C-alpha positions as CSV (number, residue, x, y, z in Angstrom):
1,M,0.0,0.2,-0.1
2,N,1.3,3.2,-0.9
3,L,1.4,6.7,1.0
4,F,-1.6,7.7,-1.0
5,T,-3.4,4.5,-0.8
6,F,-3.1,5.1,3.0
7,S,-3.9,8.7,3.4
8,R,-6.9,8.2,1.2
9,I,-8.4,5.4,3.7
10,L,-7.5,7.8,6.9
11,V,-9.3,10.6,5.0
12,E,-12.4,8.6,4.1
13,E,-12.7,5.6,5.9
14,P,-13.4,6.6,10.3
15,C,-12.8,2.5,11.4
16,S,-9.9,2.4,10.0
17,R,-8.2,5.9,12.2
18,N,-9.3,3.3,14.8
19,V,-7.5,0.9,14.0
20,V,-4.1,3.2,13.0
21,E,-4.9,5.0,17.1
22,N,-4.9,1.4,18.7
23,R,-1.8,0.7,17.2
24,L,-0.3,4.1,18.6
25,H,-1.5,3.6,21.9
26,R,2.0,2.5,23.1
27,N,3.7,5.9,22.2
28,P,1.9,8.4,23.7
29,I,2.7,11.5,21.6
30,R,2.2,9.7,18.2
31,C,-1.3,8.8,19.3
32,L,-1.8,12.6,20.9
33,L,-0.9,13.8,17.6
34,F,-2.6,11.2,15.7
35,R,-5.8,12.3,17.4
36,I,-5.8,15.7,16.8
37,L,-5.3,15.1,13.1
38,F,-7.8,12.7,12.9
39,K,-11.0,12.5,14.3
40,Q,-11.7,8.4,15.5
41,M,-15.3,6.5,15.2
42,E,-17.0,7.3,18.8
43,S,-18.6,4.0,18.7
44,L,-16.2,2.3,18.0
45,Y,-14.1,0.8,21.0
46,I,-11.3,-1.4,20.3
47,N,-9.4,-3.1,23.8
48,T,-7.2,-5.8,22.5
49,P,-4.2,-4.7,22.6
50,P,-2.3,-3.7,19.7
51,E,0.3,-6.7,19.4
52,R,-2.1,-9.5,19.8
53,I,-3.8,-8.5,16.2
54,E,-2.5,-9.3,13.0
55,G,-2.9,-7.6,9.5
56,G,-5.8,-6.8,7.7
57,L,-8.4,-6.1,10.6
58,S,-10.9,-4.2,8.7
59,F,-14.6,-3.3,10.1
60,Q,-17.6,-2.3,7.7
61,H,-18.9,0.5,9.4
62,G,-18.1,0.3,13.1
63,F,-20.9,1.6,14.3
64,S,-21.7,0.3,18.3
65,T,-18.6,-2.0,18.3
66,V,-16.7,-3.7,20.6
67,V,-14.0,-5.4,20.6
68,A,-12.2,-7.5,23.3
69,A,-10.2,-9.9,22.0
70,K,-7.6,-12.4,23.4
71,H,-6.5,-12.6,19.9
72,I,-7.4,-12.1,16.7
73,G,-5.9,-12.9,13.6
74,Q,-5.6,-11.3,9.3
75,D,-7.7,-11.1,7.4
76,C,-10.9,-10.3,9.7
77,R,-13.7,-8.3,9.4
78,I,-15.9,-6.9,11.6
79,F,-19.1,-5.1,10.9
80,Q,-21.7,-2.6,12.9
81,Q,-23.0,-3.2,16.1
82,V,-20.8,-6.4,17.2
83,T,-19.5,-7.1,20.9
84,I,-16.5,-9.5,20.7
85,G,-15.7,-9.5,24.6
86,F,-15.5,-10.7,28.1
87,N,-18.0,-13.4,29.9
88,G,-15.6,-12.3,33.6
89,T,-12.3,-13.1,32.6
90,E,-12.2,-15.2,29.4
91,Q,-12.1,-13.6,26.4
92,P,-12.5,-15.1,22.6
93,V,-9.5,-15.6,20.2
94,L,-10.2,-15.3,16.2
95,E,-8.3,-16.8,13.7
96,D,-7.6,-16.1,10.2
97,R,-9.9,-14.2,7.8
98,V,-12.4,-14.5,10.1
99,E,-16.3,-13.2,9.6
100,V,-18.6,-11.5,12.1
101,S,-21.4,-10.4,10.6
102,A,-24.0,-7.5,12.6
103,G,-25.1,-7.7,15.7
104,A,-23.3,-11.0,16.2
105,I,-22.5,-11.3,20.1
106,V,-18.9,-13.7,20.1
107,I,-18.2,-13.8,24.6
108,G,-16.1,-15.8,26.7
109,N,-13.3,-18.3,26.5
110,V,-14.3,-18.9,22.5
111,C,-12.8,-19.5,19.2
112,L,-13.9,-18.6,16.1
113,H,-11.3,-20.7,13.8
114,S,-10.0,-19.8,10.1
115,D,-12.5,-19.3,7.4
116,C,-15.6,-19.0,10.5
117,V,-18.7,-17.0,9.4
118,V,-21.0,-15.4,12.6
119,G,-24.1,-14.8,10.9
120,A,-25.9,-11.9,12.0
121,G,-27.8,-11.3,15.2
122,A,-26.2,-14.7,16.2
123,V,-24.5,-15.5,19.7
124,V,-21.2,-17.5,19.7
125,V,-20.8,-19.5,23.8
126,N,-18.9,-22.2,21.9
127,D,-16.2,-22.8,19.4
128,V,-16.6,-22.8,15.9
129,N,-15.0,-24.7,13.4
130,E,-13.3,-24.4,10.4
131,N,-14.9,-23.3,7.2
132,T,-18.3,-23.2,9.0
133,V,-21.2,-20.7,9.0
134,V,-22.9,-20.4,12.0
135,V,-27.0,-18.4,13.5
136,G,-28.9,-17.9,15.8
137,V,-29.2,-17.8,19.3
138,P,-27.5,-19.6,20.4
139,A,-25.1,-20.1,17.5
140,K,-25.9,-23.2,15.6
141,P,-24.0,-24.4,12.1
142,I,-26.1,-24.0,9.0
143,R,-23.1,-24.6,6.3
144,L,-19.8,-26.4,5.8
145,N,-17.1,-25.9,4.0
146,R,-17.5,-22.6,3.3
147,E,-17.6,-21.3,-0.9
């Protein structure tokens, strides 16, 4: 990605500003400068330390979204009004290429294995296998071998 593309993304995509700010939080001066230059999306909370987030994390809208995962793998995609968080002391793990759809809730010591999809409004309280789509409350698989 070149500097022009990165600059355009920062200007046009408020969710990406939150991701960059999360990665800068260990350096207070850079973080402060970034906050002055770029307004973050106020309803998107990323409580996962940057060293536990691999590359390619993207948010679609990000409105009213809370992310407090133990680890987030490569190229994960999270939609609006999603909660990924604690159930007391335990946090979820998202492996590579996981997609969490609008309004879904992922709570506790669960693992969303690679290439799985959590459907809109689903509540995940158990592990989700690779290449699986889950929906419902509580979330149950509806299809294997995602294509």
